[in-house]
N, C-alpha and C positions, 0 to 999 in steps of 0.2 A: 722288809722283804715280804712279798706276797706268797701266801701259803698255797701250794699246788693241791688241788682236790685229790682225794684218794679214790681208788676204784671201789665200786659198790661191794664187790666180793673182795674183802681185804686180804685173803690168802693169795690172790693172784698178784704176781710181780711183773709189771709191764716193761721194766727196763728204764734206761735213762731218758729216752725220748717219749714224752707223753702228749696227749691231745691238748690243743689250745682250748680254753674255755669259751663257750658261747655266752657272753654276758648280755648281749642284746640280739634279738632276732634279726635286726637290720644287717648284721654281719653276714648271716646266712643268705638273706635276700641278695646282697651284693655279690656273694660268691656264686649264687645260682645265675644271676644276671650276667656275670663275667665268664661263666662256663660256656664253651661251645657245644658240648655234648653231655649234659647232665643226665643222670639216671637215678630213679628212686626204687630201691629194693624194699619191698613190703613183705613182712613176715606175718605168720598166723596170729601172733599175740595182739596185733593191731585191732582185730575184731572183738577182742575181749577187754581191752584197756579203756576205761572210761576217761573221757576228756570233756569236761564241762557236762552238758546234757546229752552228749552223744558218745561215739566211740572214736578211737584214734583213726581207724581206717576211713571214716567219713571225712575227717579233716585232711588226711593224706591225699584223698582223691581231689579235694578242693585245692590243695597245695600243688599237686601235679597239673591240674587244669590251669591254674593261675600262672604257673611258671613254665607251662608247656614242656613238662618233663615226662618222658615215658616211664611207665611202671613195669618192673619185673616182679611178678608174684612168686612167692616161695611157698612150698607146702600147701596147706589147705586155704591159704589166703586168696587163691584164684577163685574159689567158689564164693567167698565173701565179697569179692569185688564184683563178680558177675551178678550176684543177688542185688547189688546196688546199681545195676545197669552200667557198669564200667568195664570195658574190655582192656585188660593189660596188654602191653606190647609183646610180652612173652611170659611164659611160666617155666620155671625150672627149680630143681633143688638148690638150696642155699649154697652148698659147697660148690656146685657146678657154676653158679653165677660168679662166685669169688674166683674160681679158676679161670673163667672166661675173661673177667675184668683184668687179670694180670697177663693175659695172652695178647701180645702185640698184633697177632694175625686176626683176631676176632673182629668182625665187622659191626659189632654192637647189637643190641636187642632188637633194633628196627632195621638193621642191615645198612645203615647210613654211615658207619664209621665207628672208630674206637671212642669210648666214653672218657672224658677227662675229669668228671666229678661223679662220685657214687655216694648217694645218701641212703642210709640204712635206718629202718624203723620197724618196730613191732616184732622183734625176734627175742627169743630167750637170751638172757644176758650172756650166758657162757658160750652160746653159739655165735652171737655177734662178736664177742671178744676174740674168738679163734679166727673168724673170717677176717676181721679187721687186722689182727696180728699178721696174718699171711699177706694181706695187701700192703701193710706198712713196710714189710721187709722185701716183698717181691713184686709190688704193684707199679714200679717205675715212677712215672710222674703223676699217676692217678691221685687225686685229692679225695679224701673221705670225710663224711660228716655223719654223726649219729644224732638222730632226733629223738632218741628215747630219754627217759626221765633220769636215768642213772649214768654217771660218768663212765665213759668208755675210753680208757687211756690210749688204746691202739688206733683210734680214729685220728684224723688230722684235726678235727674240731668236734667238740662234744659239750652238751649241757653238763653242768656240775650235778651232783646229787641234789635234786630240787623237789619241792613239795608238788603235790598233784595240782594245786591251784596255780602255782607259778608256771608249771609245765604247760597247762592248758592255755594260760594267758600268752605264753611264748609262741605256741603253735598257731594260735589265732592271729597273733601279730605278724607272724611269718606269712601266713596265707594272705592277710590284708596287704602287707607290703608288696608281695608279688602281684596281687591283683591291681594295685595302684600303679605299679611300674610297667605293666603290660599294655 
């Protein structure tokens, strides 16, 4: 029997349905390629988290460009994206984007229609936990992925709790896989 990973904050109880583990970045590449309207939600921690020689936000920009995924910036991440000459599709508070993602009437961050895949990265663990919990229970057919280094059980897919090096390798492999497939 395969042991299910545990949430990074062990006091949190996610319920019987937990995220599937991303064991290979190619799984995420295929999910993004198969999505009609993916969206990348970037939080402020992405500008502070080291990934290899750079920051997570730099790799997220490359992932968004390679996969042709619009970015919605939350909190102060909009300033960090603009400093890097990247214009996000939209900016809004994290709770607002979660509410809009579950709203079937919302036309999407770029006004072209409802999103079918939401990818989250660079948020505080407990904030992302709550947003993904709401989407898990009220998001309809929306698929969710967490690209952060700690297991998020409320996402549809999440990395297990992994080392900094393995996480960096996985994000680089994801970006490379998207670039090759575009």
